[in-house]
One Martini backbone bead per residue (centre of mass of N, CA, C, O) as a GRO file, in nm:
protein
  366
    1MET     BB    1 -26.524   6.626  -0.434
    2ARG     BB    2 -26.381   6.307  -0.272
    3PRO     BB    3 -26.276   6.227   0.004
    4GLU     BB    4 -26.128   5.932   0.190
    5THR     BB    5 -26.005   6.109   0.423
    6GLU     BB    6 -25.941   6.321   0.673
    7ALA     BB    7 -25.672   6.428   0.564
    8GLU     BB    8 -25.782   6.490   0.281
    9LEU     BB    9 -25.996   6.686   0.373
   10ALA     BB   10 -25.807   6.894   0.505
   11GLU     BB   11 -25.642   6.949   0.247
   12THR     BB   12 -25.875   7.046   0.073
   13VAL     BB   13 -25.963   7.287   0.250
   14ALA     BB   14 -25.687   7.435   0.259
   15GLY     BB   15 -25.696   7.461  -0.079
   16LEU     BB   16 -25.915   7.654  -0.093
   17ASN     BB   17 -26.053   7.942  -0.316
   18GLY     BB   18 -26.360   7.868  -0.248
   19PRO     BB   19 -26.666   7.781  -0.234
   20VAL     BB   20 -26.883   7.525  -0.086
   21ARG     BB   21 -27.092   7.234  -0.128
   22ILE     BB   22 -27.225   7.030   0.111
   23VAL     BB   23 -27.235   6.670   0.077
   24GLY     BB   24 -27.362   6.352   0.077
   25GLY     BB   25 -27.636   6.192  -0.055
   26SER     BB   26 -27.827   6.417  -0.180
   27THR     BB   27 -28.132   6.426  -0.003
   28ARG     BB   28 -28.179   6.748   0.136
   29GLY     BB   29 -28.150   7.006  -0.057
   30VAL     BB   30 -27.884   7.142  -0.090
   31PHE     BB   31 -27.784   7.478  -0.144
   32GLY     BB   32 -27.562   7.672  -0.363
   33GLU     BB   33 -27.245   7.767  -0.391
   34GLY     BB   34 -27.010   7.608  -0.560
   35GLN     BB   35 -26.854   7.341  -0.506
   36GLU     BB   36 -26.865   6.998  -0.459
   37LEU     BB   37 -26.852   6.844  -0.129
   38CYS     BB   38 -26.801   6.506  -0.057
   39THR     BB   39 -26.849   6.247   0.214
   40THR     BB   40 -26.871   5.939   0.100
   41GLY     BB   41 -26.563   5.853   0.144
   42LEU     BB   42 -26.652   5.861   0.453
   43ARG     BB   43 -26.668   5.521   0.540
   44GLY     BB   44 -26.781   5.370   0.836
   45ILE     BB   45 -26.759   5.168   1.115
   46GLU     BB   46 -26.546   5.210   1.387
   47LEU     BB   47 -26.758   5.168   1.639
   48TYR     BB   48 -26.927   4.896   1.831
   49GLU     BB   49 -27.104   4.895   2.158
   50PRO     BB   50 -27.374   4.747   2.275
   51GLY     BB   51 -27.321   4.754   2.589
   52ALA     BB   52 -27.265   5.087   2.564
   53LEU     BB   53 -27.442   5.233   2.352
   54THR     BB   54 -27.214   5.267   2.108
   55LEU     BB   55 -27.135   5.478   1.815
   56VAL     BB   56 -26.890   5.494   1.544
   57ALA     BB   57 -26.883   5.716   1.252
   58LYS     BB   58 -26.855   5.808   0.952
   59ALA     BB   59 -27.015   6.061   0.782
   60GLY     BB   60 -27.065   5.880   0.500
   61THR     BB   61 -27.248   5.686   0.633
   62PRO     BB   62 -27.506   5.506   0.590
   63VAL     BB   63 -27.794   5.472   0.760
   64ALA     BB   64 -27.863   5.180   0.674
   65GLU     BB   65 -27.602   5.054   0.787
   66ILE     BB   66 -27.652   5.131   1.081
   67GLU     BB   67 -27.934   5.004   1.120
   68ALA     BB   68 -27.843   4.713   1.060
   69ALA     BB   69 -27.639   4.685   1.290
   70LEU     BB   70 -27.841   4.744   1.518
   71ALA     BB   71 -28.060   4.528   1.456
   72ALA     BB   72 -27.869   4.280   1.511
   73GLU     BB   73 -27.878   4.396   1.836
   74GLY     BB   74 -28.156   4.536   1.913
   75GLN     BB   75 -28.120   4.832   1.788
   76ARG     BB   76 -28.131   5.209   1.776
   77LEU     BB   77 -28.237   5.514   1.656
   78ALA     BB   78 -28.438   5.698   1.860
   79PHE     BB   79 -28.484   5.964   1.657
   80GLU     BB   80 -28.590   5.882   1.382
   81PRO     BB   81 -28.489   5.961   1.095
   82MET     BB   82 -28.556   6.117   0.821
   83ASP     BB   83 -28.667   6.063   0.480
   84HIS     BB   84 -28.645   6.292   0.201
   85ARG     BB   85 -28.686   6.163  -0.086
   86GLY     BB   86 -28.998   6.166  -0.132
   87LEU     BB   87 -29.039   6.477  -0.089
   88LEU     BB   88 -28.786   6.578  -0.293
   89GLY     BB   89 -28.690   6.372  -0.522
   90THR     BB   90 -28.443   6.215  -0.432
   91ARG     BB   91 -28.130   6.058  -0.419
   92GLY     BB   92 -27.963   5.821  -0.269
   93GLU     BB   93 -27.791   5.824   0.054
   94PRO     BB   94 -27.827   5.866   0.364
   95THR     BB   95 -27.630   6.025   0.610
   96ILE     BB   96 -27.503   6.073   0.924
   97GLY     BB   97 -27.392   6.358   0.876
   98GLY     BB   98 -27.658   6.480   0.772
   99VAL     BB   99 -27.826   6.427   1.023
  100VAL     BB  100 -27.652   6.600   1.214
  101ALA     BB  101 -27.635   6.870   1.055
  102ALA     BB  102 -27.976   6.876   1.063
  103ASN     BB  103 -28.111   6.745   1.309
  104VAL     BB  104 -28.265   6.478   1.252
  105SER     BB  105 -28.611   6.437   1.370
  106GLY     BB  106 -28.867   6.252   1.485
  107PRO     BB  107 -29.149   6.164   1.660
  108ARG     BB  108 -28.972   6.073   1.927
  109ARG     BB  109 -28.885   6.352   2.038
  110VAL     BB  110 -29.108   6.388   2.267
  111GLN     BB  111 -28.942   6.155   2.442
  112ALA     BB  112 -28.620   6.119   2.360
  113GLY     BB  113 -28.532   6.326   2.144
  114ALA     BB  114 -28.282   6.451   1.967
  115CYS     BB  115 -28.005   6.406   1.797
  116ARG     BB  116 -27.823   6.589   1.986
  117ASP     BB  117 -27.891   6.405   2.246
  118PHE     BB  118 -27.703   6.154   2.102
  119LEU     BB  119 -27.446   6.327   2.091
  120LEU     BB  120 -27.104   6.275   2.195
  121GLY     BB  121 -26.926   6.322   1.922
  122VAL     BB  122 -26.672   6.501   1.719
  123ARG     BB  123 -26.539   6.531   1.387
  124TYR     BB  124 -26.367   6.807   1.219
  125VAL     BB  125 -26.339   7.059   0.963
  126ASP     BB  126 -26.235   7.360   0.930
  127GLY     BB  127 -26.180   7.660   0.743
  128THR     BB  128 -25.847   7.594   0.768
  129GLY     BB  129 -25.800   7.263   0.788
  130GLN     BB  130 -25.865   7.175   1.075
  131ILE     BB  131 -25.864   6.929   1.314
  132VAL     BB  132 -26.150   6.852   1.520
  133LYS     BB  133 -26.222   6.764   1.866
  134ASN     BB  134 -26.532   6.664   2.039
  135GLY     BB  135 -26.576   6.489   2.297
  136GLY     BB  136 -26.716   6.146   2.316
  137ARG     BB  137 -26.859   5.855   2.486
  138VAL     BB  138 -26.944   6.077   2.696
  139MET     BB  139 -27.099   6.355   2.812
  140LYS     BB  140 -26.868   6.466   3.025
  141ASN     BB  141 -26.635   6.537   2.794
  142VAL     BB  142 -26.739   6.819   2.766
  143THR     BB  143 -26.562   7.120   2.677
  144GLY     BB  144 -26.624   7.426   2.658
  145TYR     BB  145 -26.723   7.419   2.380
  146ASP     BB  146 -27.030   7.287   2.250
  147LEU     BB  147 -26.977   7.141   1.957
  148VAL     BB  148 -27.177   6.917   1.942
  149LYS     BB  149 -27.430   7.106   1.945
  150LEU     BB  150 -27.345   7.304   1.718
  151MET     BB  151 -27.328   7.095   1.478
  152ALA     BB  152 -27.616   7.042   1.536
  153GLY     BB  153 -27.780   7.222   1.282
  154SER     BB  154 -27.549   7.378   1.090
  155TRP     BB  155 -27.523   7.276   0.788
  156GLY     BB  156 -27.194   7.308   0.753
  157THR     BB  157 -27.108   7.617   0.851
  158LEU     BB  158 -26.873   7.529   1.079
  159GLY     BB  159 -26.822   7.235   0.951
  160LEU     BB  160 -26.671   6.922   0.847
  161LEU     BB  161 -26.770   6.623   0.890
  162SER     BB  162 -26.603   6.297   0.978
  163GLU     BB  163 -26.722   6.224   1.278
  164VAL     BB  164 -26.944   6.021   1.488
  165SER     BB  165 -27.098   6.000   1.817
  166LEU     BB  166 -27.339   5.759   1.952
  167LYS     BB  167 -27.630   5.703   2.109
  168VAL     BB  168 -27.805   5.406   2.181
  169LEU     BB  169 -28.101   5.190   2.163
  170PRO     BB  170 -28.332   4.981   2.225
  171GLN     BB  171 -28.564   4.803   2.108
  172SER     BB  172 -28.887   4.741   2.083
  173GLU     BB  173 -29.108   4.481   2.134
  174ALA     BB  174 -29.354   4.692   2.118
  175GLU     BB  175 -29.644   4.845   1.940
  176THR     BB  176 -29.896   5.115   1.969
  177THR     BB  177 -30.187   5.269   1.814
  178LEU     BB  178 -30.391   5.548   1.872
  179ALA     BB  179 -30.716   5.659   1.761
  180VAL     BB  180 -30.870   5.986   1.762
  181ARG     BB  181 -31.162   6.135   1.713
  182VAL     BB  182 -31.150   6.459   1.555
  183PRO     BB  183 -31.249   6.787   1.434
  184ASP     BB  184 -30.969   6.934   1.519
  185VAL     BB  185 -30.671   7.080   1.614
  186GLU     BB  186 -30.751   7.165   1.897
  187ARG     BB  187 -30.835   6.880   1.990
  188ALA     BB  188 -30.570   6.737   1.917
  189VAL     BB  189 -30.391   6.891   2.119
  190GLN     BB  190 -30.542   6.798   2.369
  191VAL     BB  191 -30.495   6.494   2.331
  192SER     BB  192 -30.186   6.507   2.325
  193SER     BB  193 -30.152   6.633   2.606
  194VAL     BB  194 -30.275   6.402   2.761
  195GLY     BB  195 -30.079   6.183   2.666
  196LEU     BB  196 -29.803   6.329   2.739
  197GLY     BB  197 -29.907   6.377   3.051
  198SER     BB  198 -29.897   6.096   3.102
  199PRO     BB  199 -29.771   5.775   3.244
  200PHE     BB  200 -29.754   5.608   2.936
  201GLU     BB  201 -29.527   5.677   2.734
  202VAL     BB  202 -29.544   5.861   2.487
  203THR     BB  203 -29.378   5.847   2.141
  204GLY     BB  204 -29.636   5.973   1.985
  205ALA     BB  205 -29.787   6.288   1.834
  206ALA     BB  206 -30.051   6.317   1.601
  207TYR     BB  207 -30.212   6.487   1.302
  208ASP     BB  208 -30.475   6.404   1.064
  209PRO     BB  209 -30.700   6.589   0.896
  210ALA     BB  210 -30.803   6.395   0.672
  211ALA     BB  211 -30.884   6.171   0.902
  212GLY     BB  212 -30.952   6.287   1.192
  213GLN     BB  213 -30.673   6.210   1.364
  214ALA     BB  214 -30.535   6.123   1.664
  215LEU     BB  215 -30.199   6.010   1.736
  216LEU     BB  216 -30.078   5.741   1.957
  217ARG     BB  217 -29.774   5.612   2.100
  218ILE     BB  218 -29.667   5.283   2.221
  219GLU     BB  219 -29.372   5.150   2.390
  220GLY     BB  220 -29.230   4.813   2.459
  221PHE     BB  221 -29.325   4.586   2.644
  222ALA     BB  222 -29.588   4.398   2.578
  223ASP     BB  223 -29.742   4.406   2.849
  224TRP     BB  224 -29.713   4.716   2.890
  225VAL     BB  225 -29.851   4.804   2.631
  226ASP     BB  226 -30.128   4.686   2.692
  227TYR     BB  227 -30.178   4.834   2.955
  228ARG     BB  228 -30.133   5.131   2.859
  229THR     BB  229 -30.336   5.130   2.629
  230GLY     BB  230 -30.586   5.084   2.803
  231ARG     BB  231 -30.554   5.332   2.987
  232LEU     BB  232 -30.538   5.547   2.764
  233GLY     BB  233 -30.805   5.486   2.625
  234ALA     BB  234 -30.979   5.561   2.870
  235LEU     BB  235 -30.876   5.858   2.893
  236LEU     BB  236 -30.964   5.937   2.581
  237ALA     BB  237 -31.275   5.876   2.547
  238GLU     BB  238 -31.385   6.174   2.623
  239HIS     BB  239 -31.260   6.296   2.328
  240GLY     BB  240 -31.327   6.022   2.167
  241ASP     BB  241 -31.298   5.792   1.947
  242VAL     BB  242 -31.135   5.472   2.002
  243GLU     BB  243 -30.854   5.311   1.827
  244ARG     BB  244 -30.675   5.063   1.690
  245VAL     BB  245 -30.384   5.044   1.492
  246GLY     BB  246 -30.258   4.916   1.225
  247GLU     BB  247 -29.945   4.925   1.138
  248SER     BB  248 -29.770   5.124   1.316
  249GLY     BB  249 -29.497   5.157   1.172
  250ALA     BB  250 -29.615   5.274   0.905
  251VAL     BB  251 -29.751   5.522   1.024
  252TRP     BB  252 -29.476   5.658   1.133
  253ARG     BB  253 -29.327   5.669   0.865
  254ALA     BB  254 -29.531   5.856   0.726
  255ILE     BB  255 -29.490   6.088   0.924
  256ARG     BB  256 -29.185   6.122   0.915
  257ASP     BB  257 -29.196   6.148   0.570
  258VAL     BB  258 -29.448   6.285   0.459
  259GLU     BB  259 -29.629   6.106   0.248
  260MET     BB  260 -29.876   6.299   0.173
  261PHE     BB  261 -29.660   6.482  -0.016
  262HIS     BB  262 -29.606   6.284  -0.218
  263GLY     BB  263 -29.636   6.380  -0.553
  264THR     BB  264 -29.666   6.680  -0.522
  265THR     BB  265 -29.754   7.009  -0.561
  266GLY     BB  266 -29.550   7.242  -0.427
  267ASP     BB  267 -29.473   7.380  -0.125
  268VAL     BB  268 -29.262   7.307   0.164
  269TRP     BB  269 -29.323   7.343   0.514
  270ARG     BB  270 -29.158   7.393   0.840
  271ILE     BB  271 -29.319   7.426   1.159
  272SER     BB  272 -29.221   7.579   1.458
  273VAL     BB  273 -29.423   7.542   1.759
  274THR     BB  274 -29.640   7.599   1.986
  275PRO     BB  275 -29.912   7.409   2.041
  276LYS     BB  276 -30.113   7.646   2.119
  277GLU     BB  277 -30.056   7.785   1.820
  278ALA     BB  278 -30.143   7.584   1.594
  279PRO     BB  279 -30.431   7.672   1.510
  280GLY     BB  280 -30.356   7.960   1.416
  281ILE     BB  281 -30.139   7.882   1.213
  282ALA     BB  282 -30.316   7.701   1.034
  283ALA     BB  283 -30.512   7.925   0.947
  284ARG     BB  284 -30.295   8.127   0.823
  285ALA     BB  285 -30.168   7.935   0.602
  286GLU     BB  286 -30.361   7.829   0.382
  287ALA     BB  287 -30.340   7.528   0.319
  288GLU     BB  288 -30.373   7.237   0.134
  289LYS     BB  289 -30.185   7.090   0.350
  290LEU     BB  290 -30.164   6.903   0.668
  291LEU     BB  291 -29.919   6.817   0.933
  292PHE     BB  292 -29.895   6.681   1.267
  293ASP     BB  293 -29.646   6.701   1.521
  294TRP     BB  294 -29.542   6.701   1.839
  295GLY     BB  295 -29.831   6.785   1.954
  296GLY     BB  296 -29.810   7.057   1.745
  297GLY     BB  297 -29.493   7.156   1.715
  298LEU     BB  298 -29.526   7.030   1.417
  299ILE     BB  299 -29.562   7.169   1.083
  300TRP     BB  300 -29.689   7.065   0.775
  301ALA     BB  301 -29.687   7.257   0.459
  302LEU     BB  302 -29.893   7.297   0.170
  303VAL     BB  303 -29.820   7.522  -0.097
  304PRO     BB  304 -29.802   7.728  -0.327
  305GLU     BB  305 -29.600   7.834  -0.551
  306GLY     BB  306 -29.424   8.107  -0.398
  307ALA     BB  307 -29.531   8.125  -0.126
  308ASP     BB  308 -29.535   8.342   0.164
  309LEU     BB  309 -29.565   8.212   0.468
  310ARG     BB  310 -29.445   8.421   0.662
  311ALA     BB  311 -29.645   8.645   0.585
  312ARG     BB  312 -29.900   8.494   0.675
  313LEU     BB  313 -29.814   8.446   0.981
  314GLY     BB  314 -29.619   8.619   1.103
  315ALA     BB  315 -29.584   8.664   1.423
  316PHE     BB  316 -29.410   8.407   1.620
  317ASP     BB  317 -29.330   8.129   1.835
  318GLY     BB  318 -29.100   8.062   1.589
  319HIS     BB  319 -29.049   7.869   1.274
  320ALA     BB  320 -28.991   7.879   0.909
  321THR     BB  321 -28.914   7.618   0.677
  322LEU     BB  322 -28.785   7.571   0.357
  323VAL     BB  323 -28.788   7.256   0.193
  324ARG     BB  324 -28.975   7.296  -0.081
  325ALA     BB  325 -28.845   7.441  -0.387
  326SER     BB  326 -28.743   7.651  -0.589
  327GLU     BB  327 -28.466   7.830  -0.653
  328GLU     BB  328 -28.609   8.104  -0.663
  329THR     BB  329 -28.759   8.082  -0.391
  330ARG     BB  330 -28.512   8.027  -0.212
  331ALA     BB  331 -28.364   8.290  -0.289
  332SER     BB  332 -28.595   8.485  -0.194
  333LEU     BB  333 -28.677   8.350   0.108
  334GLY     BB  334 -28.531   8.129   0.221
  335MET     BB  335 -28.492   7.863   0.429
  336PHE     BB  336 -28.464   8.046   0.681
  337GLN     BB  337 -28.540   8.217   0.942
  338PRO     BB  338 -28.503   8.515   1.033
  339GLU     BB  339 -28.305   8.673   1.255
  340PRO     BB  340 -28.251   8.839   1.507
  341PRO     BB  341 -28.003   9.059   1.545
  342ALA     BB  342 -27.859   8.930   1.792
  343LEU     BB  343 -27.855   8.637   1.679
  344ALA     BB  344 -27.715   8.700   1.410
  345ALA     BB  345 -27.451   8.801   1.536
  346LEU     BB  346 -27.380   8.534   1.674
  347SER     BB  347 -27.382   8.352   1.424
  348ASN     BB  348 -27.170   8.511   1.260
  349GLY     BB  349 -26.945   8.482   1.471
  350LEU     BB  350 -26.921   8.176   1.456
  351ARG     BB  351 -26.859   8.151   1.153
  352GLN     BB  352 -26.603   8.326   1.166
  353ARG     BB  353 -26.451   8.137   1.364
  354PHE     BB  354 -26.481   7.854   1.190
  355ASP     BB  355 -26.516   8.028   0.891
  356PRO     BB  356 -26.330   8.286   0.783
  357ARG     BB  357 -26.365   8.234   0.452
  358GLY     BB  358 -26.654   8.138   0.366
  359LEU     BB  359 -26.692   7.825   0.244
  360PHE     BB  360 -26.953   7.705   0.391
  361ASN     BB  361 -27.249   7.733   0.272
  362PRO     BB  362 -27.312   8.003   0.155
  363GLY     BB  363 -27.632   8.150   0.244
  364LEU     BB  364 -27.805   7.929   0.389
  365MET     BB  365 -27.844   8.098   0.683
  366GLY     BB  366 -27.825   8.421   0.588
   0.00000   0.00000   0.00000
């Protein structure tokens, strides 16, 4: 099923007599039961006002098309969404609806915020086939349920997005990355904390254990980048040897897309944790490879196929999401961390309210 208009989408949903698996460009590994309902027929930029830093696009619009339009005006999606294709071995084109539905946010999240923080408004079709609009082109227009925030990260279980409105930001004139030689993740978290807590507007803080380097990014006007890089380098010198990294953009694309795991065998987990817990979590994971982003708050772990990482980690202040695994492992362990009973009851109540027939991606969220 591939509706071409919002009205056709609503009519399709209203006529469903069984569950559907919602996909956009089929790049993020969504699994589940039912027929495939594809949003790529809903394509195109509806409105773009560079002066107002606002863009409105249909949900099936490719991210590449949006990024090209923004780049022509010297602007960008500040939350730098990840491209999952290399990690998951998928094809197709990532869509903006998929980015919003999964709240996909890259390294700049530590400074600029997540995808949901740039989401101004949504249009979607609920489980009864009704078209719903919430938000607008400015943040203050949200009233009642904050459906804009609810839809971001709901993975299509609350409604099928047809249109999204986003705030965009200017591109940076320059960027520089500093690499600090560190012996372990504990020192890397310390270095990241120093950088993120400094007044020098660090926009990325990662750690590559294989290289033994903590990486910090600074962006902005060229003169200010040079000044802040020098000051930050001096501040970090007491924590390890500091050097400037060439090809800064390529470095952060590799971190964003977890390129070090591309072409590997094994399951991939995404662990959200408080940075202070990162060293302990890393030790308990017993992973074959690790990559740290968000100052230690995001850990990517490569483990043997079928390994139950949640059992290895035990209780902690965060959650572990299974990103890449066989269908059998995903069915057995579930993609998302099981919720505490009170939160699970709230989540189930929301899904019942927005999708009373249980049509959208059933079983995906547990």
